[in-house]
C-alpha positions in Angstrom: 3.6 -5.0 27.9 0.2 -6.7 26.9 -2.8 -6.4 28.7 -2.9 -10.1 28.8 0.7 -9.9 31.2 -0.3 -6.9 33.3 -3.8 -8.5 34.4 -1.9 -11.8 34.8 0.6 -10.0 37.2 -1.8 -7.9 38.7 -3.8 -11.5 39.7 -0.3 -13.0 40.9 0.3 -9.6 43.2 -3.3 -10.0 44.6 -2.7 -13.6 45.4 0.7 -12.6 46.8 -0.6 -10.2 49.0 -3.8 -12.6 50.1 -1.1 -15.2 50.4 1.1 -12.9 52.6 -1.8 -12.1 54.6 -3.0 -15.5 55.4 0.6 -16.5 55.8 1.6 -14.1 58.5 -2.0 -14.3 60.4 -1.3 -18.4 60.6 1.9 -18.0 61.6 0.9 -15.7 64.3 -1.7 -17.7 65.9 0.0 -20.6 65.9 3.2 -18.8 67.8 -0.1 -17.4 70.0 -1.3 -20.7 70.7 1.9 -22.4 71.3 3.1 -20.1 73.7 -0.5 -20.3 75.8 0.6 -23.9 76.0 3.7 -23.9 76.9 2.6 -21.8 79.7 0.0 -24.5 80.3 2.1 -26.9 80.4 4.9 -25.0 82.4 2.1 -24.2 85.4 0.7 -27.8 85.5 4.4 -29.6 85.7 4.8 -27.3 88.4 2.1 -27.3 90.2 1.8 -31.1 90.0 5.9 -31.7 91.3 5.1 -28.9 93.7 2.3 -31.0 95.3 4.2 -34.3 95.1 7.6 -33.2 96.6 6.2 -31.3 99.4 5.9 -34.6 102.1 9.3 -35.5 101.2 10.2 -31.8 102.2 8.0 -32.2 105.3 10.4 -35.7 106.1 13.5 -33.9 104.9 13.8 -36.5 102.4 16.1 -34.6 99.8 17.2 -37.8 98.0 13.6 -38.6 96.8 13.1 -35.1 96.3 16.0 -35.0 93.4 15.0 -38.2 91.9 11.5 -37.0 91.4 12.6 -33.5 89.7 15.2 -36.0 87.6 11.9 -38.3 86.4 10.6 -34.9 85.2 13.2 -33.4 83.5 14.8 -36.4 81.5 11.5 -36.3 79.8 13.4 -33.2 77.7 10.4 -31.0 77.3 11.7 -28.4 79.9 14.2 -26.0 79.9 14.5 -25.4 83.9 13.0 -27.2 86.9 14.7 -25.6 89.9 13.5 -25.9 93.6 14.4 -23.0 95.8 14.2 -22.7 99.4 12.3 -19.8 101.6 15.5 -18.3 101.6 15.7 -18.4 97.9 18.6 -20.8 98.2 19.1 -23.2 94.8 18.2 -26.9 96.4 17.6 -28.3 93.0 18.7 -26.9 89.9 17.8 -29.0 86.4 19.1 -27.1 83.1 19.1 -28.0 79.5 21.1 -26.3 77.0 18.5 -24.8 74.3 19.4 -26.9 70.8 16.4 -26.8 68.5 17.4 -29.9 65.5 15.5 -29.5 62.1 14.8 -25.2 62.2 16.7 -23.3 60.1 18.5 -20.2 62.7 17.4 -17.7 60.6 14.0 -18.9 61.3 14.8 -19.0 65.1 16.1 -15.3 64.9 13.1 -14.0 63.1 10.3 -16.0 65.1 11.4 -15.6 69.1 9.4 -17.3 71.4 9.5 -16.1 74.9 9.2 -19.1 76.7 7.2 -18.6 79.8 8.0 -19.4 83.4 6.0 -20.9 85.9 6.1 -21.5 89.5 4.2 -23.2 92.4 4.6 -22.9 96.3 5.9 -26.3 98.4 4.8 -26.8 101.7 6.1 -28.3 104.6 2.9 -29.1 106.8 1.3 -25.5 107.3 4.9 -23.5 106.4 5.8 -22.2 102.9 9.1 -24.6 102.5 10.1 -22.8 99.3 9.5 -22.7 95.4 9.3 -24.9 92.5 10.2 -23.1 88.9 9.3 -24.4 85.5 10.0 -23.3 82.3 9.3 -25.3 79.2 12.0 -26.4 76.7 11.0 -24.0 73.4 12.7 -26.6 70.7 9.0 -28.3 70.1 7.1 -25.4 69.9 9.3 -24.2 67.0 9.4 -27.3 65.3 5.4 -27.5 65.5 5.8 -23.7 64.3 8.2 -24.4 61.3 6.3 -27.1 60.3 3.2 -25.2 59.9 4.7 -22.5 58.0 6.2 -25.2 55.6 3.0 -26.8 54.9 1.5 -23.5 54.8 4.0 -22.5 52.2 3.9 -25.6 49.8 -0.1 -25.0 49.9 0.0 -21.9 49.2 3.0 -22.5 46.1 0.9 -24.9 44.8 -2.2 -23.0 44.8 -0.1 -19.8 43.0 0.8 -22.5 40.3 -2.8 -24.0 39.6 -3.9 -19.9 39.8 -1.0 -18.8 37.3 -1.8 -21.7 35.1 -5.4 -21.5 35.1 -5.5 -17.8 35.5 -3.3 -17.6 32.5 -5.6 -19.8 30.2 -8.4 -18.3 31.6 -7.2 -14.9 30.6 -6.0 -15.9 27.0 -9.6 -17.4 26.8 -11.3 -14.2 27.9 -9.0 -11.8 25.8 -9.4 -13.9 22.6 -11.6 -11.6 21.4 -9.2 -8.4 22.0 -6.8 -10.2 20.1 -8.8 -10.9 16.9 -10.0 -7.0 17.3 -6.1 -6.4 17.2 -5.6 -8.6 13.9 -9.1 -6.8 12.6 -7.3 -3.5 13.2 -4.1 -4.6 11.5 -6.1 -5.8 8.6 -7.5 -2.6 8.1 -4.5 -1.0 8.2 -3.8 -2.9 5.5 -6.9 -2.4 3.4 -8.3 -5.8 4.2 -11.7 -5.9 5.9 -12.4 -8.6 8.0 -15.3 -9.1 9.8 -15.9 -10.8 13.1 -18.4 -13.4 13.1 -18.5 -14.8 16.2 -19.4 -11.7 18.7 -18.2 -12.4 22.4 -20.6 -12.8 25.2 -19.0 -10.5 27.7 -20.7 -7.0 27.6 -17.9 -4.5 27.3 -16.0 -6.8 24.7 -19.1 -7.4 22.8 -19.6 -3.2 22.4 -15.7 -3.0 21.2 -16.0 -6.1 18.6 -19.4 -4.5 17.1 -18.0 -0.9 16.7 -15.1 -2.7 15.1 -17.3 -4.4 12.8 -19.3 -1.1 12.2 -16.3 0.8 11.7 -14.7 -2.1 9.3 -17.9 -1.7 7.1 -17.9 2.1 7.0 -14.1 1.8 5.7 -15.0 -1.0 3.3 -18.0 1.2 1.9 -16.0 4.2 1.5 -13.1 2.4 -0.6 -16.0 0.5 -2.8 -17.9 3.9 -3.0 -14.1 5.4 -4.6 -13.8 2.6 -6.5 -17.2 2.8 -8.0 -17.0 6.8 -8.7 -13.8 6.1 -10.6 -14.9 3.6 -12.7 -18.4 5.3 -13.1 -16.2 8.8 -14.4 -14.1 6.5 -16.8 -17.1 4.5 -18.4 -19.3 7.8 -18.7 -16.3 9.2 -20.5 -14.8 6.3 -22.7 -17.2 3.1 -22.5 -20.2 2.3 -24.7 -22.9 0.9 -22.4 -24.4 -1.7 -24.4 -21.3 -3.5 -25.6 -18.4 -3.2 -23.0 -16.5 -1.5 -25.4 -14.5 1.4 -25.4 -16.4 4.4 -27.5 -14.9 6.4 -30.4 -13.2 9.0 -28.1 -11.4 5.8 -26.3 -10.1 4.5 -29.4 -8.9 7.7 -30.6 -7.2 8.4 -27.1 -5.0 5.0 -27.5 -4.1 5.8 -31.4 -3.2 9.4 -30.4 -0.9 8.0 -27.3 1.0 5.4 -29.5 1.2 6.8 -32.7 1.1 10.4 -32.9 5.4 10.7 -31.7 7.4 11.6 -34.5 10.5 10.5 -33.2 8.9 6.7 -32.3 9.2 3.7 -34.2 6.0 2.1 -34.7 3.9 -0.7 -37.0 0.4 -2.5 -35.9 -2.8 -2.9 -37.8 -6.2 -0.7 -37.7 -9.6 -2.7 -38.8 -12.7 -0.9 -39.5 -15.7 -3.6 -38.9 -18.9 -2.8 -40.0 -22.6 -4.5 -39.5 -24.6 -4.2 -42.7 -28.3 -3.6 -42.7 -28.4 -2.8 -39.2 -30.6 -0.3 -39.4 -33.2 -2.7 -41.2 -32.8 -5.3 -38.5 -33.7 -2.6 -36.0 -36.9 -2.0 -38.0 -37.9 -5.3 -38.5 -37.2 -7.4 -35.7 -36.9 -4.6 -33.0 -33.9 -2.9 -31.3 -33.7 -5.6 -28.8 -32.6 -7.9 -32.0 -30.0 -5.1 -33.0 -28.4 -5.0 -30.0 -28.2 -8.7 -29.1 -26.2 -8.6 -32.5 -24.1 -6.0 -31.8 -23.5 -7.7 -28.3 -22.7 -11.2 -30.3 -20.1 -8.9 -32.6 -18.5 -7.4 -29.4 -17.4 -10.9 -28.0 -16.1 -12.1 -31.3 -13.7 -9.1 -31.6 -12.5 -9.2 -28.1 -12.4 -13.4 -28.2 -10.2 -13.0 -31.8 -7.6 -10.1 -30.2 -7.6 -11.6 -26.9 -3.5 -12.2 -27.6 -3.2 -8.9 -29.0 -1.1 -6.7 -26.3 -2.4 -3.3 -25.8 -5.3 -3.7 -28.2 -8.0 -1.2 -28.3 -11.5 -1.9 -29.5 -14.2 0.5 -29.6 -17.7 1.0 -30.7 -17.5 4.0 -33.3 -21.2 4.6 -34.2 -24.2 2.2 -34.7 -22.8 -0.9 -36.0 -18.8 0.4 -36.6 -16.6 -1.0 -34.7 -12.8 -0.1 -34.9 -9.7 -2.2 -33.5 -6.6 -0.8 -32.9 -4.1 -3.6 -32.9 -0.2 -1.9 -32.3 2.8 -4.3 -33.4 1.1 -6.9 -35.4 2.1 -7.9 -38.4 0.9 -8.0 -42.1 0.4 -11.9 -41.4 -1.5 -11.9 -38.1 -3.5 -8.8 -39.2 -4.8 -11.1 -42.3 -5.3 -13.9 -39.7 -7.4 -11.8 -37.7 -9.5 -10.0 -40.1 -9.9 -13.8 -41.5 -11.1 -15.5 -38.4 -13.6 -12.2 -37.8 -15.5 -12.7 -40.9 -16.0 -16.3 -40.3 -17.2 -15.3 -37.0 -19.8 -13.2 -38.6 -20.7 -16.0 -41.3 -21.7 -18.1 -38.2 -23.6 -15.2 -36.7 -25.7 -15.2 -39.7 -26.1 -19.2 -39.2 -27.7 -18.0 -35.8 -30.7 -16.4 -37.2 -29.2 -13.3 -36.2 -29.5 -11.1 -39.0 -31.7 -10.4 -41.8 -29.4 -11.8 -44.6 -25.9 -14.1 -44.4 -24.3 -11.0 -45.5 -23.3 -10.1 -42.2 -20.3 -7.2 -42.4 -17.1 -6.5 -43.9 -13.7 -5.6 -42.5 -11.4 -2.8 -43.9 -8.0 -2.3 -42.3 -4.3 -0.7 -42.8 -0.9 -2.0 -41.9 1.1 1.1 -40.4 4.9 1.2 -40.1 5.3 5.0 -39.1 3.4 6.9 -36.7 0.3 8.4 -37.6 -2.9 9.8 -36.5 -6.4 8.5 -35.9 -7.9 10.2 -39.1 -5.3 9.0 -41.7 -5.9 5.5 -40.0 -9.4 5.5 -40.0 -9.6 7.1 -43.7 -7.7 3.9 -44.9 -9.9 1.6 -43.2 -12.7 3.1 -44.6 -11.5 2.7 -47.9 -10.5 -0.6 -47.4 -13.4 -1.2 -46.0 -15.4 0.0 -49.2 -13.2 -2.4 -51.5 -14.3 -5.5 -49.4 -18.1 -4.6 -49.9 -17.4 -4.8 -53.4 -15.7 -8.2 -53.4 -18.8 -9.8 -51.9 -20.5 -10.8 -48.2 -18.3 -11.0 -45.4 -15.2 -10.0 -46.8 -12.2 -8.3 -45.5 -9.3 -6.3 -47.2 -6.0 -5.2 -45.6 -3.8 -2.5 -47.2 -0.3 -1.0 -46.3 -1.0 2.7 -45.1 2.7 3.4 -45.6 4.8 2.3 -48.2 8.0 4.2 -47.3 9.0 2.4 -44.1 10.8 -0.9 -43.9 9.1 -3.8 -43.9 10.1 -6.8 -42.4 9.0 -10.6 -42.5 8.5 -13.0 -39.8 11.7 -14.8 -41.0 13.6 -11.7 -40.6 12.5 -10.6 -37.3 13.1 -14.6 -36.2 16.6 -14.0 -37.6 17.1 -10.6 -35.6 15.8 -11.7 -32.0 17.8 -14.9 -32.3 21.1 -13.5 -33.1 21.0 -10.6 -30.5 20.1 -13.5 -28.0 22.8 -15.6 -28.8 25.2 -12.2 -28.7 23.1 -10.6 -26.0 23.0 -7.8 -28.0 20.2 -6.1 -25.8 20.9 -2.2 -25.1 19.4 -0.7 -22.0 17.8 2.8 -22.2 16.7 4.4 -18.6 14.2 7.2 -18.3 14.0 9.0 -14.8 10.4 9.0 -13.2 10.4 12.3 -10.5 8.5 12.7 -7.3 5.6 14.9 -8.3 6.1 17.2 -4.9 9.8 17.8 -5.9 11.6 17.2 -9.4 15.0 17.1 -7.9 13.9 13.7 -6.1 14.6 10.8 -8.0 11.4 7.9 -7.8 13.2 5.3 -10.0 14.7 4.6 -13.4 12.2 2.7 -16.1 14.6 0.3 -18.6 13.6 0.6 -21.8 15.4 -2.1 -23.7 16.7 -2.2 -27.5 18.2 -4.6 -29.9 20.3 -3.4 -33.0 19.6 -4.6 -36.1 21.8 -5.9 -39.0 22.4 -2.3 -39.8 23.4 -0.6 -36.4 19.8 0.8 -35.8 18.2 0.4 -32.5 14.6 -1.2 -32.6 12.4 -0.6 -29.6 10.8 -3.3 -27.7 7.7 -2.3 -29.1 8.8 -3.5 -32.5 9.7 -6.9 -31.5 8.5 -8.0 -28.4 5.1 -9.2 -29.8 6.7 -11.9 -32.4 8.9 -12.6 -29.3 5.9 -13.9 -27.6 4.9 -15.9 -30.2 7.7 -17.4 -30.6 8.4 -18.4 -27.2 11.4 -16.2 -26.5 10.1 -13.6 -24.3 11.5 -15.0 -21.1 15.0 -15.8 -22.8 14.8 -11.6 -23.7 13.6 -10.6 -20.1 16.1 -12.5 -18.7 19.2 -10.9 -20.7 17.4 -7.5 -19.7 17.4 -8.4 -15.7 20.8 -9.9 -15.9 21.9 -6.3 -17.1 19.7 -4.6 -14.6 21.2 -6.5 -11.8 24.9 -5.7 -13.0 24.2 -2.1 -12.7 25.6 -0.1 -9.7 24.0 2.2 -7.9 26.7 4.7 -7.6 27.0 4.5 -11.7 23.3 4.4 -12.1 22.8 7.4 -9.8 19.5 5.9 -8.3 18.7 3.0 -6.0 15.5 1.7 -7.7 15.0 0.1 -11.4 11.8 -0.6 -12.9 11.8 -3.5 -15.2 9.1 -4.4 -17.8 8.3 -8.1 -17.2 6.2 -10.1 -19.5 3.4 -12.1 -17.4 4.6 -15.0 -20.0 8.1 -14.7 -18.9 6.6 -16.0 -15.3 4.5 -18.9 -16.6 8.2 -20.1 -17.0 9.1 -22.3 -13.6 12.7 -21.9 -14.4 12.7 -18.4 -15.2 10.8 -17.7 -12.1 13.1 -19.7 -9.9 15.9 -17.7 -11.4 14.5 -14.2 -10.9 13.9 -15.4 -6.7 17.0 -17.0 -6.6 19.0 -14.2 -8.0 17.1 -11.3 -5.9 18.1 -13.6 -2.9 21.9 -13.0 -3.9 21.8 -9.8 -5.3 24.4 -7.7 -3.4 24.3 -4.7 -1.9 25.5 -2.4 -4.6 23.0 -3.3 -7.0 20.1 -1.3 -7.5 16.4 -3.0 -5.9 14.3 -3.7 -8.8 10.6 -2.7 -9.4 8.9 -5.5 -11.7 6.1 -3.7 -14.3 3.3 -5.5 -15.5 1.2 -3.9 -18.0 -2.3 -3.9 -16.4 -3.9 -5.6 -19.5 -1.6 -8.5 -19.4 -1.5 -8.8 -15.0 -5.5 -9.0 -15.1 -5.4 -12.0 -17.1 -3.0 -13.8 -14.4 -3.9 -12.7 -11.0 -3.0 -15.5 -9.2 0.3 -15.7 -11.0 1.4 -11.9 -10.4 -0.2 -12.2 -7.1 2.6 -14.9 -5.6 5.2 -13.7 -7.5 4.9 -10.0 -6.4 4.3 -11.1 -2.6 7.4 -12.8 -3.0 9.3 -10.6 -4.3 8.4 -7.7 -1.9 9.2 -10.3 0.7 13.1 -10.4 -0.8 13.0 -6.3 -0.5 12.2 -5.2 -3.9 8.6 -4.1 -5.8 6.4 -4.5 -8.4 3.7 -2.0 -10.1 1.1 -1.8 -13.1 1.7 0.2 -15.9 -0.9 1.5 -18.6 -3.0 1.3 -16.3 -6.6 2.2 -16.9 -6.5 1.1 -20.6 -8.7 -1.7 -19.8 -11.7 -1.3 -18.7 -11.1 -3.5 -15.7 -12.9 -3.5 -12.2 -10.5 -1.7 -10.0 -11.4 -4.4 -6.9 -8.1 -6.3 -8.1 -6.2 -3.9 -6.5 -7.0 -5.3 -3.1 -6.1 -8.7 -3.5 -2.8 -7.5 -5.4 -1.7 -4.4 -3.5 1.5 -3.5 -6.2 3.8 -0.7 -5.1 2.3 1.5 -7.4 0.4 1.7 -10.8 1.3 4.2 -13.9 -1.4 5.9 -15.6 -2.1 5.2 -19.1 -0.7 8.3 -20.9 -4.3 8.4 -23.0 -5.7 10.1 -19.8 -2.3 12.0 -19.1 -2.2 13.6 -22.7 -6.5 14.4 -22.4 -5.6 16.4 -19.3 -6.2 19.8 -20.4 -8.3 21.6 -17.4 -9.5 20.8 -14.3 -12.9 20.5 -16.3 -11.8 17.5 -18.5 -13.1 13.7 -17.6 -9.2 12.7 -17.5 -9.0 15.1 -14.5 -11.6 13.5 -12.6 -11.1 10.3 -13.6 -7.1 10.8 -12.7 -8.2 12.3 -9.0 -10.5 9.5 -8.2 -7.9 6.5 -9.3 -5.5 8.6 -7.0 -8.1 8.4 -4.0 -8.8 4.7 -4.7 -4.9 4.0 -4.8 -4.0 6.2 -2.0 -6.6 4.4 0.5 -4.5 0.8 -0.2 -1.3 2.5 0.0 -0.5 2.4 -3.3 1.3 5.0 -5.2 0.6 6.6 -8.2 2.6 7.8 -11.2 1.5 9.5 -14.2 3.3 8.5 -17.3 3.6 10.7 -20.6 4.0 14.1 -18.9 4.7 16.2 -21.7 4.4 19.6 -20.3 4.3 22.3 -17.5 0.7 22.7 -18.2 -0.2 18.9 -17.6 2.7 18.7 -14.5 0.7 21.4 -12.7 -2.3 19.7 -12.8 -1.1 16.6 -11.6 0.3 17.9 -8.8 -2.9 19.2 -7.8 -4.2 16.0 -7.5 -2.0 14.6 -5.3 -0.2 12.2 -7.3 3.3 10.8 -5.9 5.1 10.7 -9.3 5.7 11.7 -13.0 7.6 10.3 -15.9 7.4 11.8 -19.5 9.6 13.9 -21.6 8.6 16.9 -19.5 11.3 15.3 -17.5 13.6 13.7 -19.7 14.0 11.3 -22.8 15.0 7.7 -22.1 18.9 7.2 -22.8 21.6 4.8 -22.2 22.4 3.4 -18.9 26.0 5.3 -18.1 29.1 3.4 -18.1 31.7 2.7 -15.4 34.7 4.9 -15.7 
């Protein structure tokens, strides 16, 4: 029961006790008064009647005596009027049956009135002739008493209603600060830090509100400090403080994570950008001028590659920058390089350099798994070639000629054919609980299409082009339809994680279709978790927030993968509240010992996420050593080849 109801009931009980006490006191006092009145009335009548009939008794005029008795009795205020002679013989007797009109019999029985009887001597000269006995009729007393009780009850009931309504409103007003405290506590449980600006005037309530505000500030500071520690650890290990980009270590880990896998089909480009004469610029114009140039170039590189998913940009050393661009085509890499050198030429116009020869770009296109050293060596060779061509030039070469190279039109044909035929195959990889590898957390879905030769092509190969061609929402819809048609019994799990592009969510028709399909999803289908890459999600926060909230209302969920790949502030987690985050495998790959930077970063990130009730999953777990270290860090689940490789979804028998 709420405090409001308890206080209201307590107030009504007190009012009832006051009413009952007053009611009984009023009843008793009125009853006593009426009895005194009846006794006085009877005595007065007996005395006056005795004196009145004395002369007639002396003359033995009984008819006159009876006439006088009748005159008094007929007034109706008496129950008994009787004249008894000296020998106790009844001479005149008038009796009225007691009938009480307008008064409930129950009241008469519960409130008895012992009607008093009065008497007076009747003299005949100096001798006693008899006695007059008078007993008043109680009907009028009962009627007066009943009317008094009714009026008192009505008055108290009216006051009770006023107390109930007015007291209820008053209590609500008085307890409003406590309701705000309750809401504040609920928000705190949800990691929402609300502060009550309006402090109540009541001393006790003011202390409670002030204490809640202090606690909210304290918890918020604890979360912010956790987030700052995690970000500081990450930036110290992987961040270039001058440009805001990653450092060489960061870039190397990103390349290693995505390319150094012999069983993966990959493609993309790696560009090496070198700023010319940076040392001379520092000596002639000062280090501030050199820093300004580097910052200008870093913004240029980010702007020109903003549409490339999972890109990685780093300042390698001095004036050298590395750009890792997964899944881009040869044409796209050339366009990016051309736009960058045009931007470098514009930097020269702004008089930020010593000459109009600002820098050069060398790059390589890869079509197979490779490593950072090979990419860097190939890009460096191309860089030397571009320097020979003249100022602000670029050169991009093929790193591996042994892999099949498809043009954009060929890819477009493959995608359109796959969409037309619905020829998309789903593979799944299990994610298991970290505390018990036998407990399945969910299956993550990986989509594959089949080319003209029957070869399976991974999503990493065709999704970037699908984004540019505006086909990504069609692909996502087919994948989701197939996932929704899967049975829990056949799948062996009740949750499926499906990667969805934020570009698809920008399509109103796609978004409406997804939500409508989720509402109609049968019980036999698995619950869906929509996964978004962190890099794309932070660029579409409001869209992800509204979609994710609706999905959670429908009993499903959403999360972020490749978490930590970018350098986004962790503060956005407080507003988005995903169900889980998947730590980018670059940090998992580097997890060697408890003294490694990745160990500190993953531990800090886990603390931040858990403080928001967000689960943490490590992806790319490859061996027992990594698994043991992750267990120590209190992660919730793991995913990777150590558990199982992706495989096709089981078909129904």
